[in-house]
C-alpha positions in Angstrom: 21.3 -14.9 -24.9 18.5 -16.9 -23.4 15.4 -14.9 -22.8 12.1 -15.5 -21.1 8.7 -14.7 -22.6 8.2 -11.8 -20.2 11.7 -10.4 -21.0 11.0 -10.5 -24.7 7.6 -8.8 -24.2 9.2 -6.0 -22.2 11.7 -5.3 -24.9 8.9 -5.1 -27.4 7.0 -2.5 -25.3 10.2 -0.5 -24.9 10.2 0.1 -28.6 7.1 1.9 -29.7 7.6 1.0 -33.4 7.5 -2.7 -32.6 4.3 -2.8 -30.4 1.7 -5.3 -31.4 -1.6 -6.1 -29.9 -1.9 -9.9 -29.3 -5.3 -11.1 -30.4 -8.8 -9.7 -29.5 -9.2 -8.0 -26.1 -10.4 -10.2 -23.3 -13.2 -9.2 -20.9 -12.3 -8.3 -17.3 -13.1 -11.8 -15.9 -11.1 -13.4 -18.7 -8.1 -11.2 -17.9 -8.2 -12.0 -14.2 -8.4 -15.8 -15.0 -5.1 -15.7 -16.8 -3.2 -14.0 -14.0 -0.1 -16.2 -13.1 -0.4 -18.5 -10.1 2.4 -16.7 -8.3 0.5 -13.4 -8.4 -2.6 -15.2 -7.0 -0.5 -16.8 -4.2 1.1 -13.5 -3.3 -2.4 -11.9 -3.3 -3.6 -14.6 -0.8 -0.6 -13.9 1.4 -1.5 -10.2 1.5 -5.1 -11.1 2.3 -4.2 -13.2 5.3 -1.5 -10.8 6.5 -3.8 -7.8 6.2 -6.6 -9.6 8.0 -4.1 -10.0 10.9 -3.1 -6.4 10.8 -6.6 -5.0 10.5 -7.9 -6.9 13.5 -5.7 -4.5 15.4 -5.3 -1.3 13.4 -8.8 0.3 13.5 -8.9 -0.1 17.3 -5.3 1.1 17.9 -5.9 4.9 17.9 -8.8 4.5 20.3 -6.7 2.1 22.5 -3.8 4.6 22.5 -6.0 7.6 23.2 -8.5 6.3 25.8 -6.7 3.4 27.4 -3.1 4.5 27.3 -3.7 8.3 27.3 -1.7 9.1 24.2 -2.1 12.5 22.6 -2.8 13.1 18.8 0.8 14.2 18.5 2.0 11.0 20.1 -0.2 8.9 17.8 1.1 10.8 14.8 4.7 10.2 15.9 4.1 6.4 16.4 2.5 5.9 12.9 4.9 8.3 11.1 8.0 6.9 12.6 6.9 3.3 12.0 6.1 4.0 8.3 9.3 6.0 7.8 11.5 3.1 9.1 9.5 0.8 6.8 10.0 2.9 3.7 13.8 3.3 4.3 14.2 -0.5 4.5 12.2 -1.0 1.4 14.9 0.8 -0.5 17.7 -1.6 0.7 15.6 -4.7 0.5 14.6 -3.9 -3.1 18.2 -3.3 -4.1 19.5 -6.6 -2.6 16.7 -8.6 -4.1 17.8 -7.2 -7.5 21.4 -8.0 -6.8 21.1 -11.6 -5.8 17.9 -12.4 -7.8 16.3 -14.0 -4.8 13.1 -12.2 -3.7 11.3 -14.9 -1.8 13.7 -14.9 1.2 12.9 -11.2 1.8 9.2 -11.8 1.5 9.4 -14.7 4.0 11.4 -12.9 6.6 9.4 -9.7 6.2 6.0 -11.3 6.8 7.4 -13.6 9.5 8.8 -10.7 11.5 5.5 -8.7 11.3 3.5 -11.8 12.3 5.6 -12.3 15.4 5.6 -8.6 16.5 2.0 -7.6 15.9 0.3 -9.8 18.6 2.7 -8.4 21.2 0.5 -5.3 21.4 -1.7 -7.4 23.7 1.0 -6.8 26.4 1.7 -3.1 25.9 0.8 -0.8 28.7 2.4 2.5 27.4 2.4 4.3 24.1 6.2 4.0 23.9 5.9 0.2 24.0 3.3 0.5 21.2 5.8 2.6 19.3 8.5 -0.2 19.6 6.1 -2.9 18.5 4.7 -0.9 15.6 8.3 -0.1 14.4 9.1 -3.8 14.5 5.9 -4.7 12.6 6.8 -2.0 10.0 10.4 -3.3 9.7 8.9 -6.5 8.5 6.9 -4.6 5.9 10.0 -2.7 4.9 11.9 -6.0 4.2 9.1 -7.6 2.2 7.3 -4.9 0.2 9.7 -3.9 -2.6 10.8 -7.5 -3.4 7.2 -8.7 -3.3 6.1 -5.9 -5.8 9.1 -6.9 -8.0 7.9 -10.5 -7.9 4.5 -9.5 -9.1 6.1 -7.5 -12.0 8.5 -10.3 -12.8 5.6 -12.8 -13.0 3.3 -10.6 -15.2 3.1 -9.6 -18.8 3.6 -5.8 -19.4 0.0 -5.4 -20.7 -1.4 -7.0 -17.5 0.7 -5.1 -14.9 -2.1 -2.7 -13.9 -4.5 -5.7 -13.6 -2.0 -7.7 -11.5 -1.3 -4.8 -9.1 -5.0 -4.0 -8.9 -5.7 -7.6 -8.1 -3.0 -7.6 -5.4 -4.4 -4.4 -3.8 -7.9 -5.9 -4.0 -6.8 -9.0 -2.1 -4.9 -6.9 0.4 -8.1 -4.8 1.0 -10.2 -8.0 1.2 -8.0 -8.9 4.2 -8.7 -5.5 5.6 -12.5 -6.3 5.4 -12.1 -9.7 7.0 -9.8 -8.5 9.9 -12.3 -6.0 11.4 -15.1 -8.5 11.1 -13.0 -11.0 13.0 -12.3 -8.4 15.6 -16.0 -7.5 15.7 -16.9 -11.2 16.4 -14.2 -11.5 19.1 -15.5 -8.3 20.8 -19.0 -9.8 21.1 -17.5 -13.0 22.4 -15.2 -11.6 25.1 -16.3 -8.1 26.0 -19.0 -7.2 28.5 -19.6 -3.9 26.8 -18.9 -3.7 23.1 -19.1 0.1 23.2 -16.6 0.5 26.1 -13.7 -1.9 25.7 -11.4 -2.6 28.7 -7.6 -3.2 28.5 -8.3 -7.0 29.0 -10.7 -6.9 26.0 -8.0 -5.3 23.8 -5.5 -8.0 24.9 -7.7 -10.8 23.7 -8.5 -9.1 20.4 -4.9 -8.3 19.6 -3.8 -11.9 20.4 -6.4 -13.3 17.8 -4.3 -11.5 15.1 -1.7 -14.3 15.3 -4.0 -16.9 13.6 -4.2 -15.4 10.0 -0.5 -14.4 10.3 0.5 -18.0 10.7 -1.7 -19.0 7.7 0.0 -16.4 5.6 3.4 -17.9 6.4 2.3 -21.3 5.3 1.1 -19.9 1.9 4.5 -18.2 1.4 6.5 -21.4 2.2 4.5 -23.7 -0.1 3.0 -21.6 -2.9 5.1 -18.5 -3.6 8.1 -19.0 -5.9 10.9 -16.9 -7.3 11.0 -16.4 -11.0 13.4 -18.8 -12.8 16.7 -16.9 -13.3 17.4 -15.7 -16.8 20.8 -15.2 -18.4 21.9 -11.6 -18.0 24.0 -9.4 -20.2 27.3 -8.0 -19.1 25.7 -4.6 -18.7 23.0 -6.0 -16.4 25.6 -7.9 -14.4 27.6 -4.7 -13.9 24.6 -2.8 -12.7 23.9 -5.5 -10.1 27.5 -5.7 -8.9 27.7 -1.9 -8.4 27.6 -0.7 -4.8 24.4 0.7 -3.4 24.1 4.4 -4.0 21.2 6.7 -3.1 21.4 8.0 -6.7 18.8 8.4 -9.5 21.5 8.3 -12.2 20.4 6.0 -15.0 16.7 6.3 -14.4 14.1 7.9 -16.7 13.5 11.6 -16.0 9.8 10.9 -15.7 10.5 8.3 -13.0 12.5 10.9 -11.1 9.8 13.5 -11.3 7.2 11.0 -10.3 9.2 10.2 -7.1 9.4 13.9 -6.2 5.6 14.2 -6.6 5.0 11.0 -4.6 7.0 12.7 -1.8 4.9 15.9 -2.1 1.6 14.0 -2.1 2.7 12.0 0.9 3.1 15.2 2.8 -0.7 15.4 2.8 -1.1 11.7 3.4 -0.9 11.4 7.2 -1.9 8.3 9.2 -5.4 6.9 8.8 -5.5 7.0 12.6 -6.5 10.7 12.3 -9.5 9.7 10.2 -10.6 7.2 12.8 -10.2 9.8 15.5 -12.2 12.3 13.4 -15.0 9.6 12.9 -14.9 9.1 16.7 -15.5 12.8 17.2 -18.5 12.5 14.8 -20.1 9.9 16.9 -18.7 6.6 15.7 -17.1 4.5 18.5 -16.6 1.0 19.9 -17.5 -1.9 17.6 -19.0 0.4 15.1 -15.5 1.6 14.3 -14.7 -1.9 13.1 -17.7 -2.0 10.8 -16.8 1.4 9.4 -13.2 0.2 8.7 -14.5 -3.0 7.0 -16.8 -0.8 4.8 -13.9 1.3 3.8 -12.0 -1.8 2.6 -15.0 -3.2 0.8 -14.9 0.1 -1.2 -11.2 -0.4 -1.7 -11.7 -4.0 -3.0 -14.3 -3.0 -5.6 -12.5 0.0 -6.9 -9.1 -1.8 -7.0 -10.5 -4.6 -9.1 -11.8 -2.0 -11.6 -9.0 0.5 -11.2 -6.1 -1.8 -12.1 -7.9 -2.8 -15.3 -8.6 0.9 -16.2 -5.0 1.8 -15.7 -4.1 -0.7 -18.5 -6.7 0.7 -20.8 -6.8 4.5 -20.0 -3.3 5.1 -18.8 -1.6 5.2 -15.4 -1.3 9.0 -15.1 -5.1 9.6 -15.6 -5.9 7.1 -12.9 -3.3 8.5 -10.4 -4.3 12.1 -10.9 -8.0 11.2 -10.5 -7.2 9.4 -7.3 -5.1 12.1 -5.8 -7.7 14.8 -6.5 -10.4 12.5 -5.0 -8.2 12.1 -1.9 -8.0 15.9 -1.6 -11.8 16.1 -1.8 -12.2 13.5 0.9 -9.9 15.3 3.3 -11.7 18.6 2.7 -14.9 16.8 3.7 -13.3 15.5 6.9 -12.5 19.1 7.9 -16.3 19.6 8.2 -17.6 16.2 9.2 -20.1 16.5 12.0 -22.4 13.4 12.0 -21.9 9.7 11.7 -23.5 9.4 8.3 -21.1 12.0 6.9 -18.2 9.9 8.2 -19.6 6.8 6.5 -19.9 8.5 3.2 -16.4 10.0 3.3 -14.9 6.6 4.2 -16.6 4.9 1.3 -15.4 7.6 -1.1 -11.9 7.4 0.4 -11.8 3.8 -0.6 -12.2 4.7 -4.2 -9.1 6.8 -4.1 -7.1 3.7 -3.2 -8.6 1.7 -6.1 -7.7 4.4 -8.6 -4.2 5.3 -7.4 -2.5 2.4 -5.6 -2.2 -0.2 -8.4 -1.7 2.4 -11.1 1.3 4.0 -9.1 3.0 0.6 -8.8 2.3 -0.3 -12.4 3.7 3.1 -13.5 6.9 2.4 -11.6 7.4 -0.9 -13.4 6.6 0.8 -16.7 9.3 3.5 -16.2 12.3 1.3 -15.3 14.2 -1.6 -16.8 13.6 -5.1 -15.4 16.9 -5.3 -13.6 16.1 -2.0 -11.8 12.6 -3.1 -10.5 13.4 -4.0 -7.0 15.5 -0.9 -6.4 12.9 1.2 -8.2 10.1 0.0 -6.0 12.4 0.7 -3.0 13.0 4.2 -4.3 9.3 4.7 -4.7 8.6 3.6 -1.2 11.6 5.7 0.1 10.0 8.8 -1.6 6.9 7.9 0.4 8.8 7.4 3.6 10.8 10.6 3.7 7.6 12.6 4.1 5.3 10.2 5.9 6.8 11.0 9.3 6.7 14.8 8.8 3.1 14.4 7.4 1.8 12.6 10.5 3.7 14.7 13.0 2.6 17.9 11.2 -1.0 16.7 11.1 -0.9 16.1 14.8 0.6 19.4 15.6 -1.8 21.4 13.4 -4.7 19.5 15.0 -3.3 20.3 18.5 -2.7 24.0 18.0 -5.2 25.0 15.3 -7.9 22.3 15.3 -9.0 19.5 13.1 -10.5 21.8 10.5 -7.1 23.4 9.7 -5.3 20.1 9.7 -7.5 18.5 7.1 -7.8 21.6 4.9 -3.9 21.8 4.8 -3.8 18.1 3.7 -6.4 18.7 1.0 -4.5 21.6 -0.5 -1.2 19.7 -0.6 -2.8 16.6 -2.1 -4.6 18.5 -4.8 -1.4 20.4 -5.7 0.5 17.2 -6.2 -2.2 15.9 -8.5 -2.1 18.9 -10.7 1.7 18.9 -10.9 1.7 15.2 -11.9 -0.7 16.0 -14.8 1.8 18.5 -16.3 5.2 17.1 -15.3 5.1 13.3 -15.8 4.6 12.0 -19.3 5.0 8.2 -19.6 5.5 6.9 -23.1 2.5 5.3 -24.7 3.1 1.6 -24.9 1.3 -1.7 -25.0 0.1 -1.2 -21.4 -1.9 1.7 -22.5 -3.3 0.2 -25.8 -4.1 -3.3 -24.8 -7.7 -2.4 -25.5 -8.6 0.5 -27.8 -10.2 3.4 -26.1 -12.2 6.0 -27.9 
């Protein structure tokens, strides 16, 4: 049977007795330089798309609350429902990208739909219209995300998976630095009062988000490519011909337990809109919100660059547990934030959580499943996130409304810490090449 270099490497890592360490370990810069061009191109797409998204997102909760009069519960419903729809679609898109072996079409359609929907926020005059637009935007994310993550895994050697996903998250977060800075510049060009934006100001800012979205589509069309198809065994072909079932049969027990704990952790992981509202209560508003959001993503970029590499060297579980516990600490801090400087510190520390956990979680998914399961596995991973993201945001909004922000953030901190502790004891990924690429004392 014909076999690609990556397929052969993965079979080697699946058998602990056959593991070899290829040559002397490279430094961090050397490892990044050897990342495949497809991974770099996908990273650039994410940078541009996130720049488009983050021109809008940090201003959206303030726009909803003060311009459209939406309540915290309504904001939680908008973000929770949008992310839930997205996560459900990730399951189906991942499965179909496994089945037909063509992932690029899902990536192209997903980014294209989001790029068209997002600027329509400029014309919204009620929170229900914002809900419809946000759901459309997140439908695009649902279509593209699992196939895109599978493309990254397909293009990358097993011992570089953490690095590749860390690089992708760093590029994504770089876009989230660029986006708020673009919005900041637009505000100072079009707004009479940068601290008190009008509905007309928001319209101009939201329309500017279409420019990086168009650039992202051009990169996808010309520089992102599907992996050349490899010959499949009769067993693999039978798996791909099987009808879609919401079943975990055939998956590693550690993967199943990991999905359950992702769902539990997500119950604490409500929309970041609540963090922005909390920062606003602490005295951060107007254009300063954009600078705070950019600073958060600068923290994400730096920690993602390092975190992905560390997950290859120290192990995925260690990085994920550390990130989840740090998340709980940050939310506990937001329960008591009372001054702008406190919000700045907490947002910077919050960025480190993403760097530790995001890339490691996705690399762990790829580690725990077979290559022909990857698209579906990433879909299941996102589905586990999605089934609790709506309850998480709605619950956060309701607790905030009836018991106050203190109780809402303390609740989230307790749930997040509990998920981290359970992950430490219940998920035991096999030690493979991804964990011993570089010896660790």
